[in-house]
C-alpha positions in Angstrom: 36.4 32.0 50.2 37.3 34.3 47.3 34.0 36.2 47.6 35.1 37.3 51.1 38.5 38.8 50.3 37.0 42.3 50.6 35.8 41.6 54.2 39.0 42.7 56.0 39.1 46.0 54.1 35.5 46.7 55.1 36.2 45.8 58.8 39.2 48.1 58.9 37.8 51.1 57.0 34.1 51.1 57.9 34.9 53.2 61.0 36.8 55.7 58.8 33.9 55.8 56.4 31.7 56.5 59.4 34.0 59.2 60.6 33.9 60.9 57.2 30.1 60.6 57.2 29.9 62.4 60.5 32.3 65.1 59.5 30.6 65.9 56.3 26.9 65.1 56.7 25.8 64.7 60.3 25.3 67.8 62.5 22.9 67.1 65.3 24.7 65.7 68.4 22.0 63.1 69.0 22.2 61.8 65.4 26.0 61.8 65.7 25.8 59.4 68.7 23.3 57.1 67.0 25.2 57.1 63.7 28.5 56.3 65.4 26.9 53.6 67.5 25.4 52.1 64.4 28.7 52.1 62.6 30.4 50.3 65.5 27.7 47.7 65.8 28.0 47.0 62.1 31.8 46.7 62.4 31.4 44.3 65.4 29.1 42.2 63.2 31.8 42.1 60.4 34.5 41.4 63.0 32.4 38.5 64.3 32.1 37.2 60.7 35.8 37.3 60.3 36.3 35.3 63.6 33.7 32.7 62.7 35.2 32.2 59.2 38.6 31.5 60.7 37.2 29.4 63.5 35.7 27.0 60.9 39.0 26.5 59.1 41.9 27.3 61.4 45.5 27.3 60.1 47.7 29.9 58.4 46.6 33.3 57.1 43.2 33.7 55.7 41.3 36.4 53.8 44.8 37.5 52.6 45.4 38.8 49.1 48.2 41.3 48.5 47.6 44.1 46.0 50.3 46.3 44.5 50.7 49.6 46.4 54.1 51.2 46.1 56.1 49.2 43.6 59.3 51.3 44.1 59.4 50.0 47.7 58.0 46.6 47.0 55.2 47.5 49.4 51.7 46.0 49.1 48.3 46.6 50.4 48.2 43.3 52.3 45.6 42.4 55.0 45.0 39.0 56.5 44.2 37.2 59.8 45.5 34.1 61.5 44.8 32.5 64.8 46.5 35.2 66.7 44.9 38.2 65.0 41.3 37.0 64.3 40.3 37.1 68.0 41.9 40.5 68.5 39.9 41.8 65.5 36.8 40.5 67.3 37.9 42.2 70.6 38.5 45.5 68.8 35.0 45.4 67.3 33.5 44.6 70.6 35.3 47.3 72.5 34.7 49.8 69.8 31.0 49.3 70.1 31.3 49.5 73.9 33.3 52.8 73.6 30.6 54.3 71.4 27.8 53.5 73.8 30.0 54.5 76.7 30.4 58.0 75.1 26.7 58.8 75.2 27.2 61.5 77.8 29.8 63.4 75.9 28.5 66.9 75.5 31.4 69.0 74.2 32.3 69.0 70.5 30.4 65.7 69.9 31.1 65.5 66.2 34.8 65.8 66.6 34.9 63.4 69.5 33.2 60.6 67.5 35.3 61.3 64.4 38.5 60.7 66.4 37.1 57.7 68.2 36.2 56.0 64.9 39.5 56.8 63.3 41.2 55.2 66.4 39.2 52.0 65.8 40.4 51.9 62.2 44.0 52.3 63.3 43.8 49.4 65.8 42.0 47.1 63.3 44.7 47.9 60.8 47.5 46.9 63.1 45.9 43.6 63.8 45.3 42.8 60.1 48.3 44.4 58.3 50.7 41.9 56.7 53.0 44.5 55.0 55.5 46.1 57.4 55.0 49.6 55.9 51.2 49.3 56.2 51.7 47.9 59.8 53.8 50.9 60.7 51.4 53.4 59.2 48.4 52.0 61.1 50.6 51.9 64.2 51.3 55.7 63.8 47.7 56.4 62.9 46.5 55.8 66.4 48.7 58.6 67.8 46.7 61.7 66.8 43.3 60.4 67.8 44.5 59.4 71.2 46.3 62.7 71.7 43.2 64.8 70.9 40.8 62.5 72.7 42.8 62.9 75.9 43.8 66.5 75.6 40.4 67.9 74.6 37.9 65.6 76.3 39.9 64.5 79.3 40.0 65.7 82.8 42.6 66.8 85.3 46.1 67.2 83.8 44.8 66.2 80.4 47.3 68.2 78.4 50.3 66.9 80.3 49.0 63.3 80.1 48.3 63.6 76.4 51.8 65.1 75.7 53.4 62.3 77.8 51.6 59.7 75.8 52.6 61.5 72.6 56.3 61.6 73.5 56.5 57.9 74.6 54.6 56.8 71.4 56.8 58.8 69.1 59.9 57.4 70.8 58.7 53.9 70.4 57.8 54.6 66.7 61.3 55.9 66.1 62.8 52.7 67.4 60.4 50.6 65.3 61.2 52.7 62.1 65.0 52.1 62.5 64.5 48.4 63.0 62.0 48.2 60.1 64.5 50.0 57.8 67.2 47.6 58.8 65.1 44.6 57.9 64.0 46.2 54.6 67.4 47.1 53.4 68.7 43.7 54.3 66.0 41.6 52.7 64.4 43.9 50.1 60.9 42.9 51.3 58.2 44.3 53.6 56.1 41.1 53.4 55.5 40.1 57.0 54.5 36.6 56.0 57.6 36.1 54.0 59.8 37.6 56.7 58.2 35.2 59.2 59.6 32.3 57.2 63.2 33.7 56.7 66.4 33.5 58.6 66.9 37.1 59.8 70.1 36.5 61.7 72.3 38.1 59.0 71.1 41.7 58.7 73.0 44.8 58.0 72.7 45.6 61.7 73.2 42.9 64.3 70.0 40.9 64.8 70.2 41.4 68.5 70.2 45.2 68.0 67.2 45.1 65.6 65.4 42.8 68.1 66.1 45.3 70.9 64.7 48.2 68.9 61.5 46.3 68.0 61.3 45.2 71.7 61.5 48.8 73.0 58.7 49.9 70.6 56.4 47.1 71.7 57.4 47.3 75.4 56.5 51.0 75.5 53.1 50.2 74.1 52.3 47.1 76.2 53.7 48.6 78.6 56.5 46.8 80.4 58.2 48.1 83.5 60.1 50.6 83.5 58.5 52.0 80.3 55.0 52.1 81.8 54.9 55.6 83.3 52.8 57.1 80.6 49.9 54.7 81.2 48.6 55.6 84.6 48.5 59.3 83.7 46.8 58.6 80.4 44.2 56.5 82.0 43.5 58.8 84.9 42.9 61.8 82.7 41.3 60.2 79.6 37.5 60.0 79.1 35.9 56.7 80.1 35.5 55.3 76.6 39.0 56.2 75.7 40.3 54.3 78.7 38.2 51.4 77.5 40.0 51.4 74.1 43.4 52.2 75.6 43.3 49.3 78.1 41.2 47.0 76.0 43.0 47.0 72.6 45.7 49.7 72.3 48.1 48.2 74.7 47.5 44.8 73.2 49.2 46.1 70.1 52.4 45.8 72.1 51.8 42.2 73.0 50.7 41.4 69.4 53.8 43.0 68.0 56.0 40.9 70.3 54.4 37.7 69.0 54.0 38.7 65.4 57.5 40.3 64.9 59.8 39.3 67.7 58.8 35.6 68.2 57.9 34.9 64.6 60.7 36.7 62.8 63.5 36.4 65.4 63.0 33.0 67.0 66.8 32.5 67.7 67.1 35.9 69.5 63.8 35.3 71.4 65.1 32.0 72.7 68.5 33.6 73.5 66.9 36.3 75.7 63.8 34.4 76.9 65.2 34.3 80.5 65.6 38.0 80.5 62.0 38.3 79.2 60.8 36.1 82.1 62.6 38.2 84.7 61.2 41.4 83.2 57.7 39.9 83.2 57.9 38.9 86.8 59.2 42.4 87.8 56.3 44.0 85.9 53.8 41.6 87.5 55.0 42.3 91.1 55.7 46.0 90.6 52.3 46.6 89.1 50.6 44.7 91.8 52.5 46.3 94.7 51.9 49.8 93.4 48.3 49.1 92.7 47.8 48.3 96.4 48.8 51.8 97.2 46.3 53.6 94.9 43.2 55.4 96.2 42.0 56.5 92.8 39.9 53.8 91.1 41.2 54.7 87.6 44.9 54.7 88.7 44.3 51.4 90.5 43.0 49.7 87.3 45.8 51.3 85.3 48.6 49.9 87.4 46.8 46.6 87.6 47.1 46.5 83.8 50.9 46.8 84.1 50.8 43.7 86.3 48.4 41.8 84.0 50.4 42.5 80.9 53.4 41.0 82.7 51.7 37.7 82.3 51.6 38.2 78.5 55.4 38.7 78.5 55.8 35.7 80.8 53.8 33.5 78.4 56.0 34.7 75.5 59.1 33.8 77.4 58.1 30.2 77.5 59.2 30.0 73.9 62.8 30.0 75.2 62.5 26.2 75.6 60.7 25.5 72.3 63.8 23.8 71.0 63.7 21.5 74.0 60.1 20.4 73.2 57.9 23.0 74.8 54.5 23.3 73.3 52.3 26.3 72.5 50.5 26.4 75.8 52.4 29.4 77.3 52.0 31.5 74.1 48.4 30.5 73.8 47.9 31.7 77.4 49.6 35.0 76.6 47.1 35.5 73.7 44.2 34.5 75.9 45.4 36.9 78.6 45.3 39.8 76.1 41.7 38.9 75.2 40.5 38.3 78.7 42.2 41.5 80.1 40.7 43.5 77.2 37.2 42.5 78.2 37.6 42.6 82.0 39.5 45.9 82.2 37.3 47.5 79.5 34.3 46.6 81.7 36.1 47.9 84.8 36.7 51.3 83.2 33.1 51.5 82.1 32.1 50.8 85.7 34.5 53.4 87.1 33.1 55.9 84.6 29.6 55.1 85.9 30.7 55.6 89.5 32.4 58.9 88.7 29.4 60.2 86.6 26.9 59.5 89.4 28.9 60.0 92.6 31.3 62.6 91.2 34.4 61.1 92.8 36.8 58.2 92.1 38.6 58.5 95.4 38.0 55.1 97.1 38.0 56.4 100.8 35.2 58.8 99.8 33.0 56.1 98.4 30.8 53.5 100.0 27.4 51.8 100.1 26.8 52.2 96.4 25.3 48.7 96.1 22.1 50.0 97.6 21.9 52.9 95.2 23.2 51.2 92.1 22.3 47.5 92.4 22.8 46.7 88.7 26.1 48.5 88.4 27.3 47.0 91.7 26.5 43.5 90.6 28.4 43.9 87.3 31.3 45.6 89.3 31.5 42.6 91.6 31.7 40.1 88.8 34.2 42.2 86.9 36.4 42.5 90.0 36.3 38.8 90.7 37.2 38.1 87.0 40.2 40.5 87.4 41.5 38.5 90.4 41.1 35.2 88.5 38.0 33.6 89.9 37.3 30.2 88.3 34.6 30.2 85.6 35.5 33.7 84.5 37.8 34.7 81.6 40.8 35.8 83.7 41.2 32.4 85.4 41.4 30.5 82.1 44.1 32.8 80.7 46.3 32.9 83.8 46.2 29.1 84.3 47.3 28.6 80.7 50.2 31.0 81.2 51.3 29.3 84.4 51.0 25.8 83.1 52.9 26.7 79.9 55.6 28.6 81.6 56.3 26.6 84.8 58.2 23.7 83.0 60.5 26.3 81.5 60.8 29.0 84.2 59.9 27.5 87.5 60.8 30.1 90.0 59.8 33.1 87.9 56.4 31.5 87.5 56.0 30.9 91.2 56.9 34.5 91.9 54.4 35.6 89.3 51.7 33.7 91.2 52.3 36.1 94.1 50.9 38.8 91.9 47.5 36.9 91.9 47.5 37.1 95.7 48.1 40.8 95.6 45.5 41.3 92.9 43.0 39.6 95.1 43.9 41.8 98.0 43.5 45.2 96.3 40.5 44.2 94.2 38.5 42.8 97.2 39.4 45.8 99.2 38.2 48.2 96.5 34.9 46.2 96.0 34.2 46.2 99.7 35.0 49.9 100.2 33.1 51.1 97.1 30.0 48.9 97.0 29.3 47.8 100.5 29.0 49.3 104.0 26.4 51.8 105.1 24.7 53.9 102.4 26.1 57.4 102.6 23.7 60.3 102.7 25.6 62.3 100.0 24.8 59.5 97.5 21.1 59.6 98.1 20.6 61.2 94.6 22.6 58.6 92.8 20.8 56.6 90.1 21.7 53.3 88.5 22.9 52.9 84.9 20.4 53.8 82.1 19.6 51.3 79.3 22.2 52.9 76.9 24.8 52.7 79.7 23.9 49.1 80.5 24.3 47.8 76.9 28.1 47.7 76.8 28.4 46.5 80.4 26.1 43.5 79.6 27.9 42.7 76.4 31.3 42.6 78.1 29.9 40.7 81.1 28.4 38.0 78.8 31.8 37.6 77.0 33.7 37.3 80.2 31.4 34.6 81.6 31.2 32.8 78.2 35.0 32.6 77.8 35.4 31.5 81.4 32.8 28.7 81.2 33.5 27.6 77.6 36.9 28.8 76.5 37.5 26.1 73.8 36.3 28.0 70.7 38.6 31.0 71.5 41.5 28.9 72.8 41.4 26.7 69.7 41.7 29.7 67.4 44.5 31.2 69.4 46.2 27.8 69.5 46.2 27.5 65.7 48.2 30.7 65.6 50.5 29.8 68.5 51.4 26.5 67.0 52.6 28.2 63.8 54.9 30.4 65.9 56.3 27.5 67.8 57.2 25.8 64.6 59.8 28.6 64.0 61.6 27.4 67.1 62.5 24.0 65.7 61.4 20.5 66.6 
């Protein structure tokens, strides 16, 4: 596959090239929208190519060739994908396209908006493909400024406050990561993440447990895990719809990916040592997120807090590695990865739908809504399926991921897994209540003017809906790719 070594560079930097094209050459707002949408469609096609290439020949890193970059630091321009990252590259391409189409109604400073949105896509793609720690860190930092400006300029409500809160939490997490990264570098002399994933990192210049804790804090803030989650509901509430799609769909997945790629792969002994604590933290996140979600009356805040709960299942799946030395398999970790993908598609779709409701009904306050199914039948149908997917209905993507997490984790952490199942019950309660209150009941007179989604608005909804159903009905192609990556991680935990 030597002729395809350029592919990842193109996937990562095509959005940046598109952003430069918009900044330098495209002036008309309509052309900006069409150009940005075309760039994201092309990037999705390339991301799909990456996934299909890996799916044909799973195992190890592929499309990976290091090029000299900063010899003084022994740093390389090094991109590659394995079974854990290839599906997330596909997810990023899919949601990037959905975000571009979901931004069609942006009217203020359209050029600047799409420039930042495309740069954000490059940053996330870079995190999922970087195999050099310095490159990984730079891409991790790169998403900070696009998100800050997208929320503070094009957001609503307390947008400046929410953007600054996001900025502070992100910088704090980055500071933790930088200290840990430097500790690893000065102890090993390498930034090669593939090499580091094969070494024994228990004897660093700082205690391995401290380095692990610093990395964990950085990733837990991004995921986010309770009690480091407080930036997320505010950011979601005040962000534009498409930015919420990217934030929930792929940005917070950077935290889960980091936990697997760095914590589990490079520090298996410490991960096994503290797996019980991870399981407890996961259950607290699941239950706390679900309980607080029940109390929300704003649709966006409801989905934001539900993300805290659903990301708890990712941490729970990772905690199953604590018994790897005792013969555990990769099922729990595979489930965690599947949960990231499923949540990205489901929650991305839910935020698109909430944006539709807000644009047409001019409110997200659940008690003020009702009877929208008669006014917006297409949107209501998609909303119903997305809500059922979120609560884990069989034959939809959410069910597959959660079952894999529970089956993989229960033999290791029985009671924590049982408690986590309670979160599913709470999820069903608040989601069914929201669906009933927003979509059904008598049609309200004040919504007589409401129209259903346009063709452009329907495109991303249909795309995500098809993926949710396809993964739910036939998860094998995706699960097999994730499993190839998960098995490589489990090997680090001994026979």
